[in-house]
Biopython code that builds the backbone (N, CA, C, O; Angstrom):
import numpy as np
from Bio.PDB.StructureBuilder import StructureBuilder

atoms = [
    (1, "UNK", "N", (0.841, -1.179, 0.000)),
    (1, "UNK", "CA", (0.000, 0.000, 0.000)),
    (1, "UNK", "C", (0.888, 1.246, 0.000)),
    (1, "UNK", "O", (1.786, 1.368, 0.833)),
    (2, "UNK", "N", (0.646, 2.148, -0.910)),
    (2, "UNK", "CA", (1.433, 3.375, -1.023)),
    (2, "UNK", "C", (1.064, 4.342, 0.095)),
    (2, "UNK", "O", (-0.102, 4.460, 0.471)),
    (3, "UNK", "N", (2.078, 5.034, 0.621)),
    (3, "UNK", "CA", (1.824, 6.016, 1.661)),
    (3, "UNK", "C", (1.425, 7.332, 1.008)),
    (3, "UNK", "O", (2.007, 7.739, 0.003)),
    (4, "UNK", "N", (0.432, 7.990, 1.583)),
    (4, "UNK", "CA", (0.034, 9.291, 1.048)),
    (4, "UNK", "C", (0.944, 10.363, 1.622)),
    (4, "UNK", "O", (1.540, 10.184, 2.684)),
    (5, "UNK", "N", (1.045, 11.446, 0.932)),
    (5, "UNK", "CA", (1.849, 12.571, 1.376)),
    (5, "UNK", "C", (0.969, 13.443, 2.267)),
    (5, "UNK", "O", (0.212, 14.275, 1.768)),
    (6, "UNK", "N", (1.065, 13.258, 3.573)),
    (6, "UNK", "CA", (0.241, 13.985, 4.531)),
    (6, "UNK", "C", (0.922, 15.312, 4.863)),
    (6, "UNK", "O", (1.910, 15.346, 5.596)),
    (7, "UNK", "N", (0.390, 16.390, 4.321)),
    (7, "UNK", "CA", (0.974, 17.713, 4.545)),
    (7, "UNK", "C", (0.393, 18.405, 5.770)),
    (7, "UNK", "O", (0.639, 19.594, 5.974)),
    (8, "UNK", "N", (-0.370, 17.691, 6.585)),
    (8, "UNK", "CA", (-0.995, 18.309, 7.745)),
    (8, "UNK", "C", (-0.031, 18.469, 8.918)),
    (8, "UNK", "O", (-0.354, 19.146, 9.893)),
    (9, "UNK", "N", (1.135, 17.860, 8.836)),
    (9, "UNK", "CA", (2.116, 18.035, 9.894)),
    (9, "UNK", "C", (3.518, 17.990, 9.303)),
    (9, "UNK", "O", (3.734, 17.489, 8.200)),
    (10, "UNK", "N", (4.461, 18.526, 10.064)),
    (10, "UNK", "CA", (5.851, 18.593, 9.622)),
    (10, "UNK", "C", (6.702, 17.760, 10.572)),
    (10, "UNK", "O", (6.490, 17.786, 11.785)),
    (11, "UNK", "N", (7.647, 17.033, 10.036)),
    (11, "UNK", "CA", (8.520, 16.200, 10.853)),
    (11, "UNK", "C", (9.686, 16.982, 11.457)),
    (11, "UNK", "O", (10.435, 16.445, 12.272)),
    (12, "UNK", "N", (9.840, 18.235, 11.066)),
    (12, "UNK", "CA", (10.909, 19.079, 11.561)),
    (12, "UNK", "C", (10.335, 20.098, 12.547)),
    (12, "UNK", "O", (9.293, 20.698, 12.284)),
    (13, "UNK", "N", (11.006, 20.293, 13.667)),
    (13, "UNK", "CA", (10.548, 21.258, 14.670)),
    (13, "UNK", "C", (10.661, 22.684, 14.139)),
    (13, "UNK", "O", (11.562, 23.000, 13.363)),
    (14, "UNK", "N", (9.748, 23.529, 14.561)),
    (14, "UNK", "CA", (9.766, 24.937, 14.180)),
    (14, "UNK", "C", (10.814, 25.673, 14.998)),
    (14, "UNK", "O", (10.754, 25.685, 16.227)),
    (15, "UNK", "N", (11.763, 26.281, 14.325)),
    (15, "UNK", "CA", (12.775, 27.113, 14.968)),
    (15, "UNK", "C", (12.390, 28.562, 14.716)),
    (15, "UNK", "O", (12.722, 29.121, 13.671)),
    (16, "UNK", "N", (11.691, 29.173, 15.668)),
    (16, "UNK", "CA", (11.150, 30.513, 15.462)),
    (16, "UNK", "C", (12.217, 31.570, 15.222)),
    (16, "UNK", "O", (11.963, 32.545, 14.515)),
    (17, "UNK", "N", (13.408, 31.400, 15.795)),
    (17, "UNK", "CA", (14.456, 32.397, 15.643)),
    (17, "UNK", "C", (15.082, 32.428, 14.252)),
    (17, "UNK", "O", (15.793, 33.375, 13.916)),
    (18, "UNK", "N", (14.823, 31.399, 13.439)),
    (18, "UNK", "CA", (15.423, 31.366, 12.100)),
    (18, "UNK", "C", (14.405, 31.041, 11.005)),
    (18, "UNK", "O", (14.778, 30.645, 9.900)),
    (19, "UNK", "N", (13.108, 31.212, 11.322)),
    (19, "UNK", "CA", (12.061, 30.910, 10.353)),
    (19, "UNK", "C", (11.208, 32.144, 10.109)),
    (19, "UNK", "O", (10.663, 32.728, 11.046)),
    (20, "UNK", "N", (11.097, 32.537, 8.852)),
    (20, "UNK", "CA", (10.203, 33.611, 8.450)),
    (20, "UNK", "C", (8.858, 32.979, 8.113)),
    (20, "UNK", "O", (8.780, 32.101, 7.253)),
    (21, "UNK", "N", (7.806, 33.419, 8.783)),
    (21, "UNK", "CA", (6.474, 32.855, 8.572)),
    (21, "UNK", "C", (5.604, 33.892, 7.879)),
    (21, "UNK", "O", (5.509, 35.035, 8.325)),
    (22, "UNK", "N", (4.968, 33.483, 6.781)),
    (22, "UNK", "CA", (4.084, 34.382, 6.033)),
    (22, "UNK", "C", (2.758, 33.680, 5.758)),
    (22, "UNK", "O", (2.716, 32.473, 5.522)),
    (23, "UNK", "N", (1.687, 34.450, 5.792)),
    (23, "UNK", "CA", (0.353, 33.957, 5.458)),
    (23, "UNK", "C", (-0.184, 34.846, 4.357)),
    (23, "UNK", "O", (-0.136, 36.072, 4.455)),
    (24, "UNK", "N", (-0.701, 34.217, 3.297)),
    (24, "UNK", "CA", (-1.184, 34.973, 2.144)),
    (24, "UNK", "C", (-2.658, 34.676, 1.920)),
    (24, "UNK", "O", (-3.064, 33.519, 1.803)),
    (25, "UNK", "N", (-3.449, 35.737, 1.862)),
    (25, "UNK", "CA", (-4.855, 35.611, 1.498)),
    (25, "UNK", "C", (-4.977, 36.099, 0.057)),
    (25, "UNK", "O", (-4.711, 37.263, -0.242)),
    (26, "UNK", "N", (-5.377, 35.200, -0.820)),
    (26, "UNK", "CA", (-5.433, 35.515, -2.248)),
    (26, "UNK", "C", (-6.850, 35.877, -2.669)),
    (26, "UNK", "O", (-7.789, 35.111, -2.453)),
    (27, "UNK", "N", (-6.992, 37.039, -3.266)),
    (27, "UNK", "CA", (-8.267, 37.471, -3.823)),
    (27, "UNK", "C", (-8.089, 37.791, -5.289)),
    (27, "UNK", "O", (-6.963, 37.818, -5.785)),
    (28, "UNK", "N", (-9.175, 38.033, -5.987)),
    (28, "UNK", "CA", (-9.077, 38.352, -7.408)),
    (28, "UNK", "C", (-8.463, 39.726, -7.638)),
    (28, "UNK", "O", (-7.724, 39.919, -8.604)),
    (29, "UNK", "N", (-8.761, 40.680, -6.763)),
    (29, "UNK", "CA", (-8.278, 42.048, -6.957)),
    (29, "UNK", "C", (-7.050, 42.392, -6.134)),
    (29, "UNK", "O", (-6.292, 43.287, -6.506)),
    (30, "UNK", "N", (-6.838, 41.695, -5.018)),
    (30, "UNK", "CA", (-5.675, 41.998, -4.185)),
    (30, "UNK", "C", (-5.284, 40.776, -3.364)),
    (30, "UNK", "O", (-6.085, 39.869, -3.139)),
    (31, "UNK", "N", (-4.029, 40.779, -2.924)),
    (31, "UNK", "CA", (-3.506, 39.740, -2.048)),
    (31, "UNK", "C", (-3.055, 40.420, -0.762)),
    (31, "UNK", "O", (-2.490, 41.513, -0.791)),
    (32, "UNK", "N", (-3.308, 39.769, 0.355)),
    (32, "UNK", "CA", (-2.915, 40.283, 1.653)),
    (32, "UNK", "C", (-1.854, 39.347, 2.229)),
    (32, "UNK", "O", (-2.082, 38.145, 2.370)),
    (33, "UNK", "N", (-0.694, 39.912, 2.557)),
    (33, "UNK", "CA", (0.428, 39.115, 3.062)),
    (33, "UNK", "C", (0.758, 39.591, 4.479)),
    (33, "UNK", "O", (1.025, 40.772, 4.699)),
    (34, "UNK", "N", (0.737, 38.673, 5.423)),
    (34, "UNK", "CA", (1.107, 38.973, 6.809)),
    (34, "UNK", "C", (2.331, 38.151, 7.159)),
    (34, "UNK", "O", (2.528, 37.061, 6.621)),
    (35, "UNK", "N", (3.159, 38.670, 8.063)),
    (35, "UNK", "CA", (4.378, 37.947, 8.380)),
    (35, "UNK", "C", (4.787, 38.032, 9.834)),
    (35, "UNK", "O", (4.420, 38.961, 10.553)),
    (36, "UNK", "N", (5.556, 37.043, 10.247)),
    (36, "UNK", "CA", (6.245, 37.039, 11.535)),
    (36, "UNK", "C", (7.735, 37.019, 11.220)),
    (36, "UNK", "O", (8.258, 36.039, 10.688)),
    (37, "UNK", "N", (8.409, 38.111, 11.556)),
    (37, "UNK", "CA", (9.818, 38.267, 11.218)),
    (37, "UNK", "C", (10.654, 38.081, 12.482)),
    (37, "UNK", "O", (10.495, 38.840, 13.438)),
    (38, "UNK", "N", (11.545, 37.083, 12.504)),
    (38, "UNK", "CA", (12.411, 36.893, 13.677)),
    (38, "UNK", "C", (13.261, 38.147, 13.932)),
    (38, "UNK", "O", (13.871, 38.691, 13.012)),
    (39, "UNK", "N", (13.291, 38.587, 15.171)),
    (39, "UNK", "CA", (14.103, 39.739, 15.543)),
    (39, "UNK", "C", (13.437, 41.081, 15.338)),
    (39, "UNK", "O", (13.982, 42.103, 15.756)),
    (40, "UNK", "N", (12.276, 41.112, 14.706)),
    (40, "UNK", "CA", (11.576, 42.372, 14.455)),
    (40, "UNK", "C", (10.487, 42.563, 15.506)),
    (40, "UNK", "O", (9.866, 41.598, 15.950)),
    (41, "UNK", "N", (10.266, 43.798, 15.893)),
    (41, "UNK", "CA", (9.245, 44.085, 16.897)),
    (41, "UNK", "C", (7.860, 44.217, 16.275)),
    (41, "UNK", "O", (6.859, 44.291, 16.988)),
    (42, "UNK", "N", (7.806, 44.247, 14.961)),
    (42, "UNK", "CA", (6.518, 44.421, 14.282)),
    (42, "UNK", "C", (6.088, 43.132, 13.600)),
    (42, "UNK", "O", (6.901, 42.245, 13.341)),
    (43, "UNK", "N", (4.802, 43.048, 13.314)),
    (43, "UNK", "CA", (4.233, 41.941, 12.546)),
    (43, "UNK", "C", (3.607, 42.572, 11.307)),
    (43, "UNK", "O", (2.459, 43.012, 11.351)),
    (44, "UNK", "N", (4.350, 42.620, 10.202)),
    (44, "UNK", "CA", (3.896, 43.369, 9.035)),
    (44, "UNK", "C", (2.676, 42.758, 8.355)),
    (44, "UNK", "O", (2.451, 41.548, 8.389)),
    (45, "UNK", "N", (1.904, 43.636, 7.739)),
    (45, "UNK", "CA", (0.731, 43.276, 6.956)),
    (45, "UNK", "C", (0.774, 44.137, 5.713)),
    (45, "UNK", "O", (0.802, 45.364, 5.806)),
    (46, "UNK", "N", (0.780, 43.502, 4.541)),
    (46, "UNK", "CA", (0.953, 44.230, 3.285)),
    (46, "UNK", "C", (-0.133, 43.833, 2.302)),
    (46, "UNK", "O", (-0.327, 42.648, 2.032)),
    (47, "UNK", "N", (-0.841, 44.818, 1.767)),
    (47, "UNK", "CA", (-1.845, 44.570, 0.725)),
    (47, "UNK", "C", (-1.167, 44.803, -0.628)),
    (47, "UNK", "O", (-0.574, 45.855, -0.864)),
    (48, "UNK", "N", (-1.266, 43.802, -1.513)),
    (48, "UNK", "CA", (-0.578, 43.852, -2.802)),
    (48, "UNK", "C", (-1.540, 43.609, -3.950)),
    (48, "UNK", "O", (-2.616, 43.038, -3.777)),
    (49, "UNK", "N", (-1.126, 44.057, -5.123)),
    (49, "UNK", "CA", (-1.821, 43.631, -6.336)),
    (49, "UNK", "C", (-1.530, 42.148, -6.525)),
    (49, "UNK", "O", (-0.499, 41.665, -6.056)),
    (50, "UNK", "N", (-2.415, 41.411, -7.203)),
    (50, "UNK", "CA", (-2.162, 39.972, -7.394)),
    (50, "UNK", "C", (-0.977, 39.731, -8.337)),
    (50, "UNK", "O", (-1.146, 39.580, -9.547)),
    (51, "UNK", "N", (0.220, 39.697, -7.753)),
    (51, "UNK", "CA", (1.454, 39.577, -8.526)),
    (51, "UNK", "C", (2.472, 38.763, -7.717)),
    (51, "UNK", "O", (2.914, 39.194, -6.652)),
    (52, "UNK", "N", (2.830, 37.605, -8.222)),
    (52, "UNK", "CA", (3.762, 36.718, -7.506)),
    (52, "UNK", "C", (5.125, 37.370, -7.318)),
    (52, "UNK", "O", (5.764, 37.167, -6.286)),
    (53, "UNK", "N", (5.580, 38.145, -8.290)),
    (53, "UNK", "CA", (6.873, 38.822, -8.161)),
    (53, "UNK", "C", (6.875, 39.786, -6.982)),
    (53, "UNK", "O", (7.875, 39.907, -6.274)),
    (54, "UNK", "N", (5.756, 40.468, -6.772)),
    (54, "UNK", "CA", (5.660, 41.410, -5.659)),
    (54, "UNK", "C", (5.672, 40.672, -4.319)),
    (54, "UNK", "O", (6.268, 41.150, -3.354)),
    (55, "UNK", "N", (5.020, 39.514, -4.256)),
    (55, "UNK", "CA", (5.060, 38.693, -3.039)),
    (55, "UNK", "C", (6.503, 38.296, -2.736)),
    (55, "UNK", "O", (6.943, 38.388, -1.590)),
    (56, "UNK", "N", (7.235, 37.860, -3.746)),
    (56, "UNK", "CA", (8.639, 37.481, -3.540)),
    (56, "UNK", "C", (9.481, 38.666, -3.069)),
    (56, "UNK", "O", (10.344, 38.507, -2.205)),
    (57, "UNK", "N", (9.238, 39.855, -3.630)),
    (57, "UNK", "CA", (9.983, 41.040, -3.199)),
    (57, "UNK", "C", (9.721, 41.331, -1.722)),
    (57, "UNK", "O", (10.649, 41.635, -0.972)),
    (58, "UNK", "N", (8.453, 41.236, -1.306)),
    (58, "UNK", "CA", (8.101, 41.483, 0.092)),
    (58, "UNK", "C", (8.782, 40.453, 1.001)),
    (58, "UNK", "O", (9.352, 40.812, 2.032)),
    (59, "UNK", "N", (8.720, 39.182, 0.618)),
    (59, "UNK", "CA", (9.342, 38.134, 1.432)),
    (59, "UNK", "C", (10.853, 38.320, 1.523)),
    (59, "UNK", "O", (11.438, 38.103, 2.584)),
    (60, "UNK", "N", (11.483, 38.712, 0.439)),
    (60, "UNK", "CA", (12.932, 38.960, 0.464)),
    (60, "UNK", "C", (13.260, 40.172, 1.340)),
    (60, "UNK", "O", (14.253, 40.167, 2.068)),
    (61, "UNK", "N", (12.422, 41.205, 1.266)),
    (61, "UNK", "CA", (12.648, 42.385, 2.100)),
    (61, "UNK", "C", (12.529, 42.021, 3.584)),
    (61, "UNK", "O", (13.332, 42.467, 4.404)),
    (62, "UNK", "N", (11.519, 41.206, 3.923)),
    (62, "UNK", "CA", (11.364, 40.775, 5.315)),
    (62, "UNK", "C", (12.531, 39.898, 5.755)),
    (62, "UNK", "O", (12.987, 39.993, 6.895)),
    (63, "UNK", "N", (13.016, 39.038, 4.850)),
    (63, "UNK", "CA", (14.183, 38.199, 5.174)),
    (63, "UNK", "C", (15.392, 39.089, 5.470)),
    (63, "UNK", "O", (16.119, 38.856, 6.436)),
    (64, "UNK", "N", (15.602, 40.108, 4.634)),
    (64, "UNK", "CA", (16.724, 41.025, 4.842)),
    (64, "UNK", "C", (16.585, 41.778, 6.169)),
    (64, "UNK", "O", (17.579, 42.054, 6.841)),
    (65, "UNK", "N", (15.348, 42.106, 6.539)),
    (65, "UNK", "CA", (15.103, 42.779, 7.816)),
    (65, "UNK", "C", (15.497, 41.873, 8.987)),
    (65, "UNK", "O", (16.070, 42.344, 9.969)),
    (66, "UNK", "N", (15.195, 40.591, 8.885)),
    (66, "UNK", "CA", (15.570, 39.638, 9.940)),
    (66, "UNK", "C", (17.092, 39.507, 10.027)),
    (66, "UNK", "O", (17.646, 39.452, 11.125)),
    (67, "UNK", "N", (17.761, 39.458, 8.888)),
    (67, "UNK", "CA", (19.222, 39.345, 8.873)),
    (67, "UNK", "C", (19.849, 40.578, 9.525)),
    (67, "UNK", "O", (20.809, 40.456, 10.285)),
    (68, "UNK", "N", (19.307, 41.767, 9.231)),
    (68, "UNK", "CA", (19.822, 42.990, 9.854)),
    (68, "UNK", "C", (19.616, 42.979, 11.361)),
    (68, "UNK", "O", (20.389, 43.589, 12.099)),
    (69, "UNK", "N", (18.575, 42.286, 11.822)),
    (69, "UNK", "CA", (18.305, 42.177, 13.265)),
    (69, "UNK", "C", (19.135, 41.063, 13.905)),
    (69, "UNK", "O", (18.984, 40.777, 15.093)),
    (70, "UNK", "N", (20.005, 40.439, 13.122)),
    (70, "UNK", "CA", (20.870, 39.390, 13.653)),
    (70, "UNK", "C", (20.240, 38.006, 13.677)),
    (70, "UNK", "O", (20.690, 37.134, 14.419)),
    (71, "UNK", "N", (19.207, 37.795, 12.876)),
    (71, "UNK", "CA", (18.514, 36.506, 12.812)),
    (71, "UNK", "C", (18.525, 35.975, 11.383)),
    (71, "UNK", "O", (17.553, 36.177, 10.656)),
    (72, "UNK", "N", (19.591, 35.304, 10.958)),
    (72, "UNK", "CA", (19.605, 34.744, 9.602)),
    (72, "UNK", "C", (18.472, 33.735, 9.420)),
    (72, "UNK", "O", (18.186, 32.944, 10.319)),
    (73, "UNK", "N", (17.847, 33.768, 8.278)),
    (73, "UNK", "CA", (16.692, 32.921, 7.990)),
    (73, "UNK", "C", (17.159, 31.616, 7.347)),
    (73, "UNK", "O", (17.830, 31.625, 6.316)),
    (74, "UNK", "N", (16.793, 30.498, 7.971)),
    (74, "UNK", "CA", (17.101, 29.167, 7.437)),
    (74, "UNK", "C", (15.899, 28.580, 6.703)),
    (74, "UNK", "O", (16.055, 27.737, 5.820)),
    (75, "UNK", "N", (14.704, 29.028, 7.072)),
    (75, "UNK", "CA", (13.488, 28.440, 6.494)),
    (75, "UNK", "C", (12.423, 29.518, 6.324)),
    (75, "UNK", "O", (12.280, 30.418, 7.151)),
    (76, "UNK", "N", (11.686, 29.400, 5.235)),
    (76, "UNK", "CA", (10.548, 30.268, 4.956)),
    (76, "UNK", "C", (9.307, 29.392, 4.919)),
    (76, "UNK", "O", (9.255, 28.417, 4.169)),
    (77, "UNK", "N", (8.301, 29.735, 5.730)),
    (77, "UNK", "CA", (7.058, 28.980, 5.789)),
    (77, "UNK", "C", (5.949, 29.888, 5.286)),
    (77, "UNK", "O", (5.775, 31.005, 5.774)),
    (78, "UNK", "N", (5.194, 29.393, 4.296)),
    (78, "UNK", "CA", (4.101, 30.178, 3.718)),
    (78, "UNK", "C", (2.820, 29.371, 3.813)),
    (78, "UNK", "O", (2.792, 28.188, 3.475)),
    (79, "UNK", "N", (1.757, 30.021, 4.277)),
    (79, "UNK", "CA", (0.440, 29.381, 4.354)),
    (79, "UNK", "C", (-0.535, 30.182, 3.496)),
    (79, "UNK", "O", (-0.461, 31.408, 3.421)),
    (80, "UNK", "N", (-1.446, 29.463, 2.853)),
    (80, "UNK", "CA", (-2.477, 30.102, 2.027)),
    (80, "UNK", "C", (-3.629, 29.131, 1.885)),
    (80, "UNK", "O", (-3.510, 27.959, 2.241)),
    (81, "UNK", "N", (-4.761, 29.624, 1.356)),
    (81, "UNK", "CA", (-5.938, 28.776, 1.205)),
    (81, "UNK", "C", (-5.659, 27.632, 0.245)),
    (81, "UNK", "O", (-4.915, 27.781, -0.724)),
    (82, "UNK", "N", (-6.261, 26.503, 0.527)),
    (82, "UNK", "CA", (-6.050, 25.326, -0.312)),
    (82, "UNK", "C", (-6.510, 25.566, -1.748)),
    (82, "UNK", "O", (-5.864, 25.091, -2.682)),
    (83, "UNK", "N", (-7.582, 26.273, -1.939)),
    (83, "UNK", "CA", (-8.104, 26.516, -3.283)),
    (83, "UNK", "C", (-7.191, 27.370, -4.147)),
    (83, "UNK", "O", (-7.288, 27.337, -5.373)),
    (84, "UNK", "N", (-6.311, 28.129, -3.523)),
    (84, "UNK", "CA", (-5.431, 29.022, -4.267)),
    (84, "UNK", "C", (-4.076, 28.394, -4.549)),
    (84, "UNK", "O", (-3.199, 29.050, -5.110)),
    (85, "UNK", "N", (-3.892, 27.152, -4.176)),
    (85, "UNK", "CA", (-2.589, 26.505, -4.316)),
    (85, "UNK", "C", (-2.077, 26.542, -5.748)),
    (85, "UNK", "O", (-0.926, 26.909, -5.986)),
    (86, "UNK", "N", (-2.921, 26.167, -6.702)),
    (86, "UNK", "CA", (-2.480, 26.151, -8.107)),
    (86, "UNK", "C", (-2.151, 27.542, -8.608)),
    (86, "UNK", "O", (-1.179, 27.730, -9.339)),
    (87, "UNK", "N", (-2.964, 28.525, -8.215)),
    (87, "UNK", "CA", (-2.732, 29.906, -8.646)),
    (87, "UNK", "C", (-1.376, 30.403, -8.177)),
    (87, "UNK", "O", (-0.587, 30.907, -8.977)),
    (88, "UNK", "N", (-1.101, 30.266, -6.892)),
    (88, "UNK", "CA", (0.153, 30.759, -6.344)),
    (88, "UNK", "C", (1.343, 29.931, -6.795)),
    (88, "UNK", "O", (2.380, 30.488, -7.155)),
    (89, "UNK", "N", (1.210, 28.608, -6.783)),
    (89, "UNK", "CA", (2.322, 27.741, -7.192)),
    (89, "UNK", "C", (2.702, 27.997, -8.651)),
    (89, "UNK", "O", (3.884, 28.071, -8.986)),
    (90, "UNK", "N", (1.705, 28.130, -9.505)),
    (90, "UNK", "CA", (1.990, 28.416, -10.914)),
    (90, "UNK", "C", (2.645, 29.756, -11.124)),
    (90, "UNK", "O", (3.554, 29.889, -11.943)),
    (91, "UNK", "N", (2.186, 30.760, -10.381)),
    (91, "UNK", "CA", (2.755, 32.097, -10.511)),
    (91, "UNK", "C", (4.192, 32.120, -10.011)),
    (91, "UNK", "O", (5.051, 32.739, -10.638)),
    (92, "UNK", "N", (4.469, 31.453, -8.889)),
    (92, "UNK", "CA", (5.828, 31.442, -8.356)),
    (92, "UNK", "C", (6.762, 30.606, -9.225)),
    (92, "UNK", "O", (7.932, 30.957, -9.379)),
    (93, "UNK", "N", (6.267, 29.507, -9.796)),
    (93, "UNK", "CA", (7.103, 28.676, -10.655)),
    (93, "UNK", "C", (7.511, 29.429, -11.910)),
    (93, "UNK", "O", (8.640, 29.288, -12.379)),
    (94, "UNK", "N", (6.615, 30.214, -12.450)),
    (94, "UNK", "CA", (6.932, 30.955, -13.671)),
    (94, "UNK", "C", (7.850, 32.142, -13.385)),
    (94, "UNK", "O", (8.460, 32.681, -14.308)),
    (95, "UNK", "N", (7.958, 32.560, -12.108)),
    (95, "UNK", "CA", (8.806, 33.700, -11.771)),
    (95, "UNK", "C", (10.228, 33.281, -11.454)),
    (95, "UNK", "O", (11.094, 34.147, -11.324)),
    (96, "UNK", "N", (10.506, 32.003, -11.325)),
    (96, "UNK", "CA", (11.850, 31.526, -10.971)),
    (96, "UNK", "C", (12.810, 31.677, -12.122)),
    (96, "UNK", "O", (13.983, 31.325, -11.997)),
]
sb = StructureBuilder()
sb.init_structure("model")
sb.init_model(0)
sb.init_chain("A")
sb.init_seg("    ")
for serial, (resi, resn, name, xyz) in enumerate(atoms, 1):
    if name == "N":
        sb.init_residue(resn, " ", resi, " ")
    sb.init_atom(name, np.array(xyz, "f"), 0.0, 1.0, " ", f" {name:<3s}", serial, name[0])
structure = sb.get_structure()
């Protein structure tokens, strides 16, 4: 019997001091990106046009902010609605 890929849990412990966490709410007219940045006193919230390149720019800017605060990022965790998976994955794949 083949094992299914259960994405409901992670086998690796969360290291908050080196993990940038982002949550994206995808809409037709705008995307809302919220983040937890290690070493930063703020929890940013950014409203963007629906553009994968802009999401990547925001995530890179937040990563750089963590590095400046002395917290190098080893892992980036992104959460979004299940229905938007193809939309976001396709947009990010084409931007690489």
